[in-house]
C-alpha positions, 0 to 999 in steps of 0.5 A, a space after each residue: 093676128 091673135 092666136 088662140 090657145 084653145 083647140 077648135 075641133 071643127 078646124 080639122 074639117 077645114 084642113 085640106 090635106 087632112 080631108 084629101 088624105 082621109 078621102 083617098 083612103 076611103 075611096 081606096 077601101 071602097 075600091 077594095 070592097 068592090 074588087 072583093 065583091 066582083 072576085 068572090 061574088 059576096 060582100 064582106 064588111 071586113 074588106 072595108 075595115 081590114 088590111 091587105 088586098 088590092 089596091 093598098 089603101 096604106 100606100 094610097 093614103 100616105 102617098 096622098 098625104 105626101 103629094 098634097 103636102 107638096 102641092 100646098 107647101 112646095 116640093 122643096 119644103 121640109 113638110 113634104 120631105 117628112 111626109 114623103 119619108 113617112 110614105 116610103 117607110 109605110 109602103 116598104 113596111 106594108 109589102 115587107 114585114 106585114 106581108 111576111 107576117 101574113 105569109 107566116 100566119 097562112 103557114 101556121 094555119 095550114 100546119 094546124 089544119 094538117 095536124 089537127 084536121 080542123 079539131 083544134 079549138 084555136 082561132 085561125 090567124 089573120 092571113 091578109 095583113 100585108 100587101 104584094 108589091 103590085 098592090 103597093 104600086 097600084 095604091 101609090 098610083 091611085 094616091 097620086 092621081 086622086 090627091 092631085 084631082 082632089 087638091 085641084 077640086 077643093 
């Protein structure tokens, strides 16, 4: 079998693990938009490209990556181990450090509002950055379910 040294960009779209991971992320972001529309009775495009919210697309995407790697290469493979550790770190960060950052932004926004009564010219800090543990758990469960379904379908 002859190896080529040139990169064929089209091969990315033949990569089952890549397609599953991207699909699960997009489906989860779509669910997040749908929930936002129901809760707030309006559409906000930032829900689709933004971070935070229910369910965690971070958790769903990295879980789908790990599960589909495990299904393709075996759950004892080093590739699954790397993907699973990456998923754990990402989920921990999403509900830990990034969530704390969002809480700090909310506090600073409130302080500025209280002190300046909305007269301060600075932009408000983005508050919806991280995830609650429940949002991460729901993203994890959605990632497992969708990745298994898509892996078996494709």
